[in-house]
C-alpha positions as CSV (number, residue, x, y, z in Angstrom):
1,M,21.9,4.9,-8.1
2,S,18.4,4.5,-9.5
3,S,15.7,7.0,-8.6
4,D,13.1,4.3,-8.3
5,I,12.5,1.5,-5.7
6,V,10.3,-1.5,-5.8
7,V,7.9,-2.3,-3.0
8,I,5.7,-5.3,-2.5
9,V,2.0,-4.3,-1.9
10,K,-0.2,-6.9,-0.2
11,F,-3.9,-6.7,-0.6
12,F,-6.6,-8.2,1.7
13,V,-10.4,-8.7,1.5
14,A,-12.0,-5.8,-0.4
15,T,-8.7,-4.4,-1.8
16,R,-7.7,-7.9,-3.0
17,D,-11.1,-8.4,-4.6
18,A,-10.9,-5.0,-6.3
19,V,-7.4,-5.6,-7.7
20,G,-7.8,-9.3,-8.4
21,K,-4.4,-10.2,-6.9
22,P,-3.2,-10.8,-3.4
23,K,0.0,-8.8,-4.0
24,I,1.9,-6.8,-6.6
25,N,5.5,-5.5,-7.0
26,L,5.2,-1.8,-7.6
27,T,7.9,0.6,-8.8
28,V,7.7,4.0,-7.1
29,P,10.0,7.0,-6.9
30,R,12.7,6.9,-4.2
31,G,11.4,9.0,-1.2
32,T,7.8,7.8,-1.6
33,T,6.0,7.5,1.8
34,A,3.2,5.1,2.7
35,N,0.7,7.9,2.2
36,D,2.2,8.7,-1.2
37,L,1.8,5.1,-2.1
38,L,-1.9,5.2,-1.4
39,Q,-2.3,8.1,-3.8
40,I,-0.3,6.1,-6.5
41,L,-2.5,3.1,-6.0
42,K,-5.7,5.2,-6.4
43,K,-4.4,6.4,-9.7
44,K,-3.3,3.0,-10.9
45,Y,-6.5,1.2,-9.6
46,P,-9.3,3.8,-9.4
47,V,-11.6,1.0,-8.1
48,L,-9.7,1.2,-4.9
49,D,-10.6,4.8,-4.0
50,K,-13.3,3.9,-1.5
51,S,-11.5,0.9,0.0
52,L,-8.2,2.8,0.6
53,K,-10.0,5.3,2.8
54,Q,-10.6,2.5,5.3
55,V,-7.4,0.5,5.3
56,I,-4.7,0.3,7.9
57,V,-1.3,0.5,6.3
58,A,1.5,-1.7,7.7
59,V,5.1,-1.4,6.4
60,N,7.2,-4.4,7.1
61,K,4.5,-5.6,9.5
62,E,4.5,-2.4,11.6
63,T,1.7,0.2,11.4
64,G,2.8,3.8,11.5
65,K,1.7,7.4,10.7
66,G,2.2,6.9,7.0
67,D,4.9,9.6,6.5
68,E,7.8,7.2,6.8
69,K,9.8,6.9,3.5
70,L,9.7,3.5,1.9
71,S,12.8,1.6,1.0
72,D,13.5,-0.8,-1.8
73,G,12.0,-4.2,-1.0
74,D,9.6,-3.0,1.7
75,E,6.4,-4.9,2.2
76,V,3.3,-2.7,2.4
77,A,0.2,-4.5,3.6
78,L,-3.2,-2.8,3.2
79,L,-5.1,-4.3,6.1
80,P,-8.9,-4.2,6.5
81,P,-10.3,-2.1,9.4
82,V,-10.4,-4.0,12.6
83,S,-13.8,-4.5,14.2
84,G,-14.9,-6.4,17.2
85,G,-17.1,-6.4,20.2
């Protein structure tokens, strides 16, 4: 069994503009959490540092605490902060 998994990372608004793509397939170590993924993305795309502090992370269309372990094929969306009035 491989020690790596592949997740799909979807970018929106500022993160999409910074990366220049709406989504990427990213290979990460098995056991990586959503919070770990944010740290990996900061290293891979330093331009995201500021934007990642403000995103809401959804794994397979569900928001969580960020400490859930990701599985092979999971979709991780980096959603912009919600504002309204």
